[in-house]
N, C-alpha and C positions, 0 to 999 in steps of 0.2 A: 623471445620477446619481439625480435625484428619481424618474424613471420606474422605475429599478431598485428603489429603496426601496419605492415603491408596490406594485410587482409582488411583492416579497418578503412583503408582508403578506397576499397573496392566494393564494399557492401555494408549491410546493416548488422550490427552486433545485438544479440539478445542476451538477457541476463536474468538472474534470480538472486534475491538477497535473502539469506537465511540467518536465523538467530539461534544460538545455543543456550540451553538452560542446564546448569550443572554439568557442562561438558557434553550434552546430548543435543543434536540438531532437532529443531522443532518442525514438524510437518514436512519431513523429507520427501515422502511419496507425493504429496500434493504439489510441492515445488517442482518436482520432476515432471509431473503431468502437465503443469502449466508451461514449463520449458518446452516440452514436446509440442504443445499447441502453438507457441510462438514460432518454433522452427518449421512447423507444418505450413505456416503462411509463406515462408520463404522457400518452400519445396526442398528442405534440407532434412536428411535422415538424422534422427536424434541419436545421441549416445545411448548405449544400454544402461538400464537403471543401475546395474552393478558398477559400471564405470563412473557414473555420476556420484553414487554413494561413496566409492573409494576416493574420489577427488575431494569430496566434502570432509571425510574423516582424516585425510592426509593434511588438510589445511584448517583444522578446527580453530576457531577463535570466537569471541563473543558475537561478532557479526561478520558475515562473509558475503561478498558480492562475487558471484561466479559469472563470468562473461564468456559467451561462445560466439565465434565469428568463423565464417567459411572462406577458405581460399584453397581450392583443390581438395582440401580435407578439412574436417572440423577441428578448429583450434580452440583451446580454452585458456583462460587466465583467471586467477583468484586474487581478490583484494581482501586482506585480513584487516578488519576494522573493529572499533569498539562503539558503544552506544552513548558515550559521554556527551556528544554534541546534541543529543535528543533529550537530555535530562534538564528540563527547564521548569522552574518553580511556577512562573506565571506565564500562561500560554495565551498569546494573542494571535488571532488570525484575521484575515480580511477576504473580501471577494475580489478577485482580480478581473480586469477588463478583458483579459485574454481568454477566448473561448476554447473549450475542449474540441479537438478535431472531430469532424463529422464521422460517425462510425462507418459510413459507406466509403469513406476515403481511407481512414486508418482504423483497423479493428481495435476496439478498446483493450482486448486481451492479447494484443501483440506487445509484449514487454521488451522494448528495444531502447538502446542508448541513443541519445541525441534527438529525441522527438522534438520537433520545432515548437509545437504548442506548449509542451511542458517546460521546455527550456525558456521560452519567452515569458511564461507565467512566473517562473522562478526569478526572473530578472526584476519583477515587480514586487518581490517579497519584502524588501526593506528590512525592518526589525521584527517582522511577523515570524511566528513559528512555521507557518505554512499559509498558502493562499488557496482559496476554494475556487475551482473553475466551474463555470456554467456551461451548459450544452447549447446546441444550435437553436433550441426552442426556449432558452432562458431558464431551463431547469437546473437545479443543483446537481452537480456530478460528483466531484471529489477534489481532494487536495492534490498537490503535485507529487506527493509521496504517501498520501493517507486517504482513507475512506471516512465518510462523515455520518454521524448519528446524532439524532436529537431526541430529547425526552419531552413528552407533552401529556399531562394528565395521566401519568403512570404508564404510558405506552411508549415503546421505543420505535422510532421511525428512521429509515435509512433509504437513500436512493436505490432503486431497483437496478438490476443489470441492464434492463431495457432503457434506463436513463442514459446509457452510454458510458459505463464505468468499467474499470478493471475489476475482475472478480478476485478481490483481495482475499488472501488466505487467512490473514488475521481476522478480517471482516467476517468470513465464513465461520470461524471458530467462535468469535464473539456472539454471533447470532445463535449458534448452538448452545453456548454457555448461558445466554440470557433465557432462552426457552427452557433449558433444563433447570434454571433457577426460578421458573414460574412466571416469567415476564412475557407480555405480549409484544411481538415484533412485527412491524408492518414494513414491507418493501414496496416502494411506489415512487412515482414522480414527486419531487419535493420542490416547492416554490421558494425562492430566496427569502421572502418575507417571513417564512415559517421559522427560520433560524433565529430571528430577532424576537419572536414571540414564544420560543420554546422555554421550558422550565430549565433545561440544561442542554448543552451541546458537548459532544466529545468526538475525538478522532481515533482511528485505529490504524496501526501500521506495525510492521514486523519488529522494529527496534524497541518499541516501548509498549506494545499491546494497546491498552486503552489510555487515551490522553485527554483529561478534562480540559475544556476550553474556558478560560476566564474572561475573554473579551473578543468581540467581533467588531472590527472597525474601531469606532470610538465609543461603542456601547459595551458596558460590562454585562456578562450573562447573569441571570437571576441567581444561579447557584452552581456549585460543583460538588455538592455533598454526596449525592448518590453515585455519580460517575467516579468520584475519588475512591469510594468504598469498593465499587466494582473493579476498578483498576487493580487494586491489591488482590481482590478475590480471583480475578482472571489469571494473575501470575501464578497463584497456587493451583488453580484449575489446570493450567498448562503443565506444570511440573508433575501433577498426578497422572497426566496422559503419557508421560515419557517413561 
């Protein structure tokens, strides 16, 4: 542990958060590939997949945060957590005044601890479940730990990767799930006003899958009916994949 603390004072730590379903880790390979991408930005050789897999299975819990930091060698630390803090009946979000860092300065897919833009945005969260960050051009990006979807006239819309967002693994699987369920999904730049005119809005993240949004700022969303049904269906979809 002392080695990890020493390393944290010298460089950037990267991490992945994994969830288990019935004792099995979800999207293990995808999390490993994203970890490799984060480490590649730091010019650090990643662990072998077999070592990453072993670390996960040796520390299985409902939710795991695996942190890697480099100090002469690659060091890892695992936080075993649960998902209770994310189980909220009424989900309220807002749009924060803190902008997402310019992708030319900090790559969106560098998943690192202590990112100043995300940290500062979380300080504005208040009693909100999460806050939505806009990009340098005013486009909707993502929450501080979630991706954003909206439903309008039967179509699902989500900010594209070109908007400057993290390529969320749950986001990817939700898009796949929606398309396999016969829905149209559009990935593109999203204007903030679209959130308020949407039929429904929901978030996606590792710990809870699909999270229906009841309120944005001071305005209640029109409905959570479809997103609530999809939330339950997505849980079953994931379990069938394992």
